[in-house]
C-alpha positions as a printed NumPy array, in Angstrom:
array([[ 26.104,  19.335, -16.736],
       [ 25.498,  16.51 , -19.183],
       [ 22.156,  16.773, -21.032],
       [ 22.33 ,  13.318, -22.634],
       [ 20.033,  11.094, -20.542],
       [ 21.599,   8.254, -18.59 ],
       [ 18.099,   6.838, -18.179],
       [ 14.496,   7.891, -18.773],
       [ 11.015,   7.218, -17.398],
       [  7.461,   8.41 , -17.761],
       [  7.329,   9.904, -14.258],
       [ 10.213,  10.849, -11.97 ],
       [  9.14 ,  11.195,  -8.332],
       [ 11.655,  12.949,  -6.108],
       [ 10.94 ,  11.78 ,  -2.566],
       [ 10.164,   8.374,  -1.079],
       [  7.799,   9.13 ,   1.795],
       [  4.09 ,   8.342,   1.951],
       [  3.22 ,  10.965,  -0.673],
       [  5.829,   9.851,  -3.207],
       [  5.26 ,   6.119,  -2.811],
       [  1.455,   6.428,  -2.82 ],
       [  1.607,   8.32 ,  -6.093],
       [  4.126,   5.86 ,  -7.529],
       [  1.836,   2.916,  -6.794],
       [ -1.139,   4.702,  -8.365],
       [  0.732,   5.72 , -11.523],
       [  2.658,   2.489, -12.012],
       [ -0.424,   0.714, -13.348],
       [ -0.046,   2.633, -16.608],
       [  3.38 ,   4.357, -16.464],
       [  7.027,   3.653, -15.807],
       [  7.981,   5.353, -12.54 ],
       [ 11.342,   6.155, -10.962],
       [ 11.466,   7.138,  -7.277],
       [ 14.472,   8.942,  -5.819],
       [ 15.405,   8.541,  -2.164],
       [ 18.146,  10.722,  -0.656],
       [ 19.085,   7.967,   1.754],
       [ 17.785,   4.483,   2.473],
       [ 14.281,   4.085,   1.062],
       [ 12.518,   4.327,   4.421],
       [ 14.553,   7.242,   5.797],
       [ 12.186,  10.204,   5.869],
       [  9.602,  12.044,   7.916],
       [  6.87 ,   9.459,   7.273],
       [  8.848,   6.724,   9.023],
       [  9.111,   8.756,  12.236],
       [  5.456,   9.817,  12.489],
       [  3.912,   8.229,  15.554],
       [  0.403,   9.202,  16.629],
       [ -1.821,   8.317,  13.702],
       [ -4.031,   9.609,  10.9  ],
       [ -7.187,  11.662,  11.447],
       [-10.321,  10.528,   9.609],
       [-14.016,  10.317,  10.419],
       [-14.796,   6.661,  11.217],
       [-16.915,   7.083,  14.364],
       [-20.677,   7.272,  13.74 ],
       [-20.987,  10.109,  16.271],
       [-18.373,  12.158,  14.395],
       [-18.837,  14.17 ,  11.189],
       [-16.876,  15.769,   8.363],
       [-18.223,  19.153,   9.462],
       [-16.836,  18.661,  12.965],
       [-13.451,  17.62 ,  11.587],
       [-13.381,  20.709,   9.363],
       [-14.282,  23.076,  12.203],
       [-11.7  ,  21.538,  14.558],
       [ -9.04 ,  22.004,  11.885],
       [-10.   ,  25.612,  11.166],
       [ -9.859,  26.452,  14.874],
       [ -6.466,  24.754,  15.27 ],
       [ -5.244,  26.698,  12.225],
       [ -5.913,  30.01 ,  14.004],
       [ -7.731,  31.494,  11.008],
       [ -4.915,  30.79 ,   8.553],
       [ -6.397,  27.715,   6.843],
       [ -7.962,  27.615,   3.391],
       [-11.474,  26.309,   4.116],
       [-11.79 ,  24.679,   0.694],
       [ -8.512,  22.798,   1.175],
       [ -9.478,  21.732,   4.701],
       [-12.882,  20.503,   3.536],
       [-11.307,  18.563,   0.67 ],
       [ -8.788,  16.841,   2.941],
       [-11.31 ,  16.021,   5.677],
       [-13.844,  14.733,   3.137],
       [-11.323,  12.429,   1.472],
       [ -9.424,  11.287,   4.569],
       [-11.463,   8.126,   5.098],
       [-11.09 ,   6.914,   1.502],
       [ -7.338,   7.568,   1.656],
       [ -7.037,   5.607,   4.897],
       [ -9.084,   2.827,   3.322],
       [ -6.619,   2.768,   0.416],
       [ -3.772,   2.317,   2.912],
       [ -5.711,  -0.52 ,   4.542],
       [ -6.172,  -2.12 ,   1.121],
       [ -2.391,  -1.932,   0.606],
       [ -1.893,  -3.888,   3.821],
       [ -1.362,  -1.298,   6.563],
       [ -2.501,  -2.882,   9.829],
       [ -4.159,  -0.271,  12.009],
       [ -5.026,  -1.253,  15.583],
       [ -8.459,  -2.744,  16.16 ],
       [-10.647,  -3.418,  19.18 ],
       [-13.551,  -5.718,  20.016],
       [-16.712,  -3.85 ,  20.942],
       [-19.206,  -4.886,  23.626],
       [-21.399,  -6.543,  20.974],
       [-18.467,  -8.68 ,  19.836],
       [-17.869,  -6.793,  16.593],
       [-14.371,  -5.656,  15.662],
       [-13.706,  -2.021,  14.824],
       [-10.709,   0.243,  14.422],
       [ -9.341,   1.642,  17.672],
       [ -9.677,   5.406,  17.53 ],
       [ -7.658,   7.648,  19.799],
       [ -7.752,  11.4  ,  20.283],
       [ -5.152,  14.114,  19.811],
       [ -4.897,  17.814,  20.594],
       [ -7.471,  20.027,  18.918],
       [ -9.844,  17.17 ,  18.045],
       [-13.317,  17.129,  19.585],
       [-13.841,  13.441,  18.745],
       [-11.823,  10.259,  18.68 ],
       [-10.802,  10.064,  15.032],
       [ -7.136,   9.014,  15.034],
       [ -6.434,   5.62 ,  13.468],
       [ -3.053,   4.288,  14.52 ],
       [ -0.698,   1.327,  14.397],
       [  0.394,   1.175,  18.034],
       [  2.574,   4.284,  18.476],
       [  4.515,   3.807,  15.226],
       [  1.922,   4.601,  12.572],
       [  4.375,   6.212,  10.181],
       [  6.631,   3.16 ,  10.274],
       [  3.68 ,   0.871,   9.495],
       [  2.603,   3.045,   6.565],
       [  6.103,   3.523,   5.144],
       [  7.229,  -0.103,   5.372],
       [  4.   ,  -1.306,   3.759],
       [  4.308,   1.134,   0.856],
       [  8.015,   0.364,   0.434],
       [  7.309,  -3.365,   0.174],
       [  4.577,  -2.748,  -2.406],
       [  6.768,  -0.406,  -4.446],
       [  9.784,  -2.72 ,  -4.419],
       [  7.608,  -5.557,  -5.712],
       [  6.045,  -3.543,  -8.544],
       [  7.601,  -4.207, -11.978],
       [  6.974,  -0.65 , -13.213],
       [  8.61 ,   1.11 , -10.258],
       [ 12.356,   1.7  , -10.076],
       [ 13.698,   2.934,  -6.747],
       [ 17.061,   4.687,  -6.568],
       [ 18.385,   4.918,  -3.015],
       [ 21.156,   7.294,  -1.922],
       [ 20.345,   9.481,  -4.928],
       [ 20.042,  13.24 ,  -4.454],
       [ 18.274,  15.398,  -7.015],
       [ 20.715,  18.233,  -7.721],
       [ 18.415,  20.352,  -9.867],
       [ 15.502,  20.188, -12.265],
       [ 16.24 ,  20.282, -15.987],
       [ 14.243,  23.147, -17.503],
       [ 13.806,  23.122, -21.284],
       [ 14.961,  26.679, -22.036],
       [ 18.173,  26.205, -20.043],
       [ 19.275,  23.385, -22.349],
       [ 18.076,  25.016, -25.558],
       [ 14.887,  23.054, -26.212],
       [ 12.25 ,  24.935, -28.243],
       [  8.611,  25.361, -27.265],
       [  6.869,  26.085, -23.99 ],
       [  9.116,  26.323, -20.945],
       [  8.815,  23.057, -19.044],
       [ 10.646,  20.647, -16.749],
       [ 12.   ,  17.673, -18.694],
       [ 13.933,  15.764, -16.04 ],
       [ 16.507,  16.146, -13.298],
       [ 20.208,  15.928, -12.617],
       [ 20.886,  13.366,  -9.903],
       [ 23.906,  12.822,  -7.677],
       [ 24.266,   9.049,  -7.414],
       [ 26.107,   8.614,  -4.128],
       [ 26.711,   4.924,  -4.76 ],
       [ 28.542,   5.614,  -8.034],
       [ 29.77 ,   9.087,  -6.984],
       [ 28.695,  10.678, -10.246],
       [ 26.004,  12.987, -11.596],
       [ 23.416,  11.245, -13.758],
       [ 20.809,  12.744, -16.067],
       [ 17.22 ,  11.514, -15.992],
       [ 14.761,  12.4  , -18.75 ],
       [ 11.092,  12.276, -17.729],
       [  7.736,  13.21 , -19.214],
       [  6.664,  14.459, -15.786],
       [  8.558,  15.282, -12.6  ],
       [  6.883,  15.24 ,  -9.181],
       [  8.385,  16.883,  -6.109],
       [  7.408,  14.912,  -2.995],
       [ 10.362,  16.109,  -0.959],
       [  8.679,  17.343,   2.204],
       [  9.686,  20.441,   4.119],
       [ 12.754,  22.208,   5.434],
       [ 12.378,  22.102,   9.223],
       [ 15.784,  20.48 ,   9.728],
       [ 17.328,  23.91 ,   9.154],
       [ 16.544,  24.544,  12.837],
       [ 18.95 ,  23.277,  15.477],
       [ 16.224,  21.912,  17.724],
       [ 13.714,  19.823,  15.819],
       [ 12.252,  16.323,  15.733],
       [ 12.593,  16.246,  11.947],
       [ 15.047,  13.836,  10.276],
       [ 18.163,  15.126,   8.534],
       [ 16.593,  14.685,   5.082],
       [ 14.061,  17.491,   5.761],
       [ 16.41 ,  20.057,   4.271],
       [ 14.179,  21.864,   1.776],
       [ 16.034,  20.985,  -1.428],
       [ 12.788,  20.239,  -3.268],
       [ 11.453,  23.695,  -2.456],
       [ 14.715,  25.267,  -3.627],
       [ 14.669,  23.321,  -6.906],
       [ 11.077,  24.369,  -7.557],
       [ 11.948,  28.013,  -6.92 ],
       [ 14.968,  27.882,  -9.233],
       [ 12.757,  26.375, -11.939],
       [ 10.362,  29.318, -11.689],
       [  7.656,  28.014,  -9.351],
       [  6.065,  30.339,  -6.848],
       [  6.602,  29.409,  -3.216],
       [  4.648,  30.624,  -0.216],
       [  4.254,  30.197,   3.535],
       [  7.816,  28.999,   4.079],
       [  7.737,  30.524,   7.557],
       [  5.174,  27.961,   8.715],
       [  7.141,  25.221,  10.425],
       [  5.28 ,  23.381,  13.17 ],
       [  7.41 ,  22.38 ,  16.14 ],
       [  6.11 ,  19.323,  17.938],
       [  5.474,  20.247,  21.581],
       [  6.622,  16.976,  23.147],
       [  9.993,  15.319,  22.644],
       [ 12.499,  13.361,  24.7  ],
       [ 15.535,  15.557,  25.272],
       [ 19.064,  14.407,  26.003],
       [ 22.072,  16.758,  25.744],
       [ 24.267,  14.091,  24.106],
       [ 21.671,  12.496,  21.822],
       [ 19.276,  13.446,  19.073],
       [ 15.829,  14.521,  20.254],
       [ 12.966,  12.311,  19.241],
       [  9.255,  12.908,  19.166],
       [  6.807,  11.817,  21.855],
       [  3.44 ,  11.172,  20.257],
       [  0.621,  13.7  ,  20.495],
       [ -1.636,  10.779,  21.43 ],
       [ -0.105,  10.895,  24.935],
       [ -2.132,  14.017,  25.696],
       [ -5.119,  12.628,  23.85 ],
       [ -5.173,   9.705,  26.27 ],
       [ -4.876,  11.897,  29.355],
       [ -1.234,  12.945,  29.822],
       [ -0.657,  16.516,  31.044],
       [  2.106,  19.003,  30.359],
       [  3.168,  21.305,  33.171],
       [  4.241,  24.819,  32.288],
       [  4.568,  27.717,  34.707],
       [  3.899,  30.275,  31.998],
       [  0.652,  28.735,  30.745],
       [ -1.208,  26.829,  33.481],
       [ -4.585,  27.329,  31.78 ],
       [ -3.242,  25.841,  28.573],
       [ -2.067,  22.777,  30.478],
       [ -5.596,  21.92 ,  31.534],
       [ -6.988,  21.751,  27.996],
       [ -6.434,  19.422,  25.072],
       [ -5.324,  22.217,  22.755],
       [ -3.834,  21.648,  19.332],
       [ -0.175,  20.794,  18.901],
       [  0.374,  24.186,  17.28 ],
       [ -0.725,  26.078,  20.417],
       [  2.034,  24.687,  22.614],
       [  5.097,  25.84 ,  20.672],
       [  3.634,  29.361,  20.483],
       [  3.192,  29.413,  24.259],
       [  6.591,  27.87 ,  24.953],
       [  8.39 ,  30.4  ,  22.744],
       [  6.589,  33.414,  24.236],
       [  8.721,  36.003,  26.103],
       [  7.468,  34.825,  29.506],
       [  9.954,  32.722,  31.519],
       [  9.034,  29.067,  31.3  ],
       [  9.748,  25.737,  32.88 ],
       [  8.485,  22.546,  31.306],
       [  8.277,  19.1  ,  32.876]])
C-alpha cells in the first residue's frame, strides 16, 4: 500500500463511540485529532445502550458496595484493582458527561429539592443507575457527536474503515518499532488513504457480532482487535462476550435489546430450568449462563 500520507494528525482515534469521542474532546484542547467511524458517526454500540450508567450518587451507597457487587457479578474473574479504579472514578466521569450537556433524568424529592433519578439493575444492591429515559446511550452519543462536530481541532471521517495499522519496521523506518498511522478505506471515495499520526488509539469496541444471535450492531466485528494483534499487541480474554438476557425476538427482524432496568424496576423472567434464579435480581451475566445450560428451557 501507499506509504506517502494523504493526511496527518497528532492523534488518530479509530472508533466513534463514547470512548473515542470522549478522548477526542479531551485531547483536542492541545492536539489535532482525527476520528474514524466505520459508518455514520452515531452508528455503534454506545448509541444502542439503554439502561444507564452505574455510579455512586446515593448517600446510602458507597464505593465499597459498588466494588463488592461488581466482584460478585464477575464470578471471581475480575481484577479488583481495575474494578476499584472504575467504581471510584465513575461519578466524576458521569459528571463530565453532565458538563458536556447529557441530560440524565431527574426527580423532585419530598423536600422539594431536585436530584438525579436512580434506578436499579441486576447485581446491584443499591439504586445507582443514572439514565436518560430508556435511551441513555443515544443521549450520551448524540451529545458527544454534537460537541465533536463543533470542535475546530477534531476531524471526523464517516464511512471510513481502518484497514490496518502502519508499523514502522514494515515500511522501513529506523528506530524503535512503533505504530505511525493507519491505512484507511474511504468508502465515500472508494480508495485506500494513508494517515500519518503521532499516536493511534483503538476505540473500536468488541467482536460480539460474530455470533448469529446478538443484540450488538453490525459494526462490532472485532477489526480493532485484529489490527492490534497483527501489529504485535498481546490480546487476552477474547472468549468473554456477554449476551444480554432480554431482547425482543422476531423471526423476520433484527433482535433488539430490552433494558436491564426492566428487572431492576420489578419485571420478572420466567424460566422452567431456573425458577430460583427468576426470583432474584441477579446480574445480567448469570442469565445467559443459565439459559445456555444443557437443561431444557422455555423462556417467556
